[in-house]
N, C-alpha and C positions, 0 to 999 in steps of 0.2 A: 647718313643726314638726310640723303635721296630719299629710300625707304621710307623714311616717316613721314616728305611730308607726301607723297604716292598714298599712303595708308590717310593721310590727311584729308587729302583732292578724295577719295574713292567717299567714304564715310562724307564728306561732305555732300556727293554727290546723291548717297543714298535716300540720307534724312532728305534731300531738297523732292526726291520724286516717289516718296514716302507721307508727305503732306497731301492731306484731305482725304476724302473717302473713296471707299469704291462703289462703282455701280449699287451691287450686291448687295452693300451695305445701305444707301439712300429707297430702294426695294422695296425693302425692309418695312425702314421706317414709316416707309410711305405708306405699307398694307397697316403695321400697327396703327397709322393715325386714321388713313378710311374705316379701320375696322373699329375703334374707336366711336369716332365720329356715327358709324353707321347704328348704336348704340344709344346715342347719347340721344339726336334726333328726332325720336318719338315721341319721346319726353316733353320735348320743346312745342311739339303741339297743340294738346291740352291746355300748355301753358296761354300759350296766346290768345285760346278762342276761353280763357278763361279772363283774360285780359279784357281783352274785346270783351265781353260782357259784363266786367264795372265800368269799363268806359262808360256804356250806351245806358246801363244806370246811375253813373255820375250825369251824363248828358240829361239825361229824363229826370234826374231832380230840381236840375240848374233848370230845368223851362220850367218845372209844374213849381219853382220856387218864383218865377217873374211870372208866371200869371196869375199867380195871388197875386202879384207886388200890381199888375197889371187892375185889378179889379177894385182892390183898396182903394188906389191914386184915382182912377177915373171913376168912382160911386159906378159899377155898374159890372155886370156877371161879362163871363167874359170863359169859355170854354175851352177844354184842351181836348180835343177830337185825332185819333190815333185814322192815317189810312182806311182805304179798304185788305190791302196786302197786308198793314199791319206797321209800315216801312219809314213810312213816313209820320208825325206828329205835326197839326196845322193844330195853329189861335185863331180863334173867330170872336163873334160877338152875336151871342144866338138870339137878341131878341132882335135884330136889324140882319142875319146871319148877310154879315160883311168879315172880313178879313182883318186884322191886325196885323197891325206893319209890323211885324218881325215876323222873318222866316223859317217855312218851318225846319219842323227838326229831322235830320232823316242818319235814321238807326246804323244806318248802312246795307248790305248786302245781305250778309248772317243774320243779322239780328229781326227782330220781330215784334210786336208786341199786342197784347188784348187785354183788353179790358171786363172785368169782371163785377156790372151792378149788383153793389147786396144792400139796394132796396130801389124800389120810385122806377122803375122799369121800363113808366110809359114814355121819360124825359129822353133826350136823345145819345144816345150813346159815345159820353165820355165825359169828362171830367167837367162839372160846370162851380167854378169859383164865385160867388158871390160879392157883393159891395163889403162886406160885413170879415172879409177873407175866410169866412167856410167853407166847406165845398163838399156836395154831394159825400158818399161812402162809394169805395172802388177800393177792386183787388185789382192791378195790375201784374201784367203777369208777359216780364223779358226773357225771351226764350231765344236761341241759338247750340249752336252744335252742343257746347261747355255743358248744356243743361238750362234748366231755366231757372229765372233772379225773380223771384214775389217779396211785392212791396204792398202797401195797403194805408192808403190816404187818411188818413186821421180828419176823421169832418167834420172840427170844435177844432181844430189848429189850421188843418189846411195844409195841411206837411206829408212827408215822405216818409212812411218807418220805414224803412230794409230790411227783407228775411234772408233766407239763406236761399242757398243754390240745389234744388233737386236736380 
């Protein structure tokens, strides 16, 4: 009986020391996780850039709708003007050269806006919304490292039609 007790005690002691992972096992798991992260991480970069481009397009669309609404409600022209570097977009009253009480839209560090006037290039470089809600025809190019999003302003409705990325 003493012999059985001694064997039982020894087996319990061995089981207690065998619980857990060895340092080698932990290092192997860490190396596998780092390798998997190195494979997955580069594919996340373009998705984040594409998400920023999509977000910028949505914010620009909201500002265009706001400018059109202001023009209709106030019964006067409202202009949407990008800054020289294309990062900021301002709303102004073109007839009195005054700022609208709407803060400028910051597109962020990586997004830039360019306008391509479709007609009547003598006007100021921007989108002019008239009191009836119409606007001049303009192509908007929103660019980032992820590509270029082309948007077309429908003159009769004063709304943006989002194009694809290139």
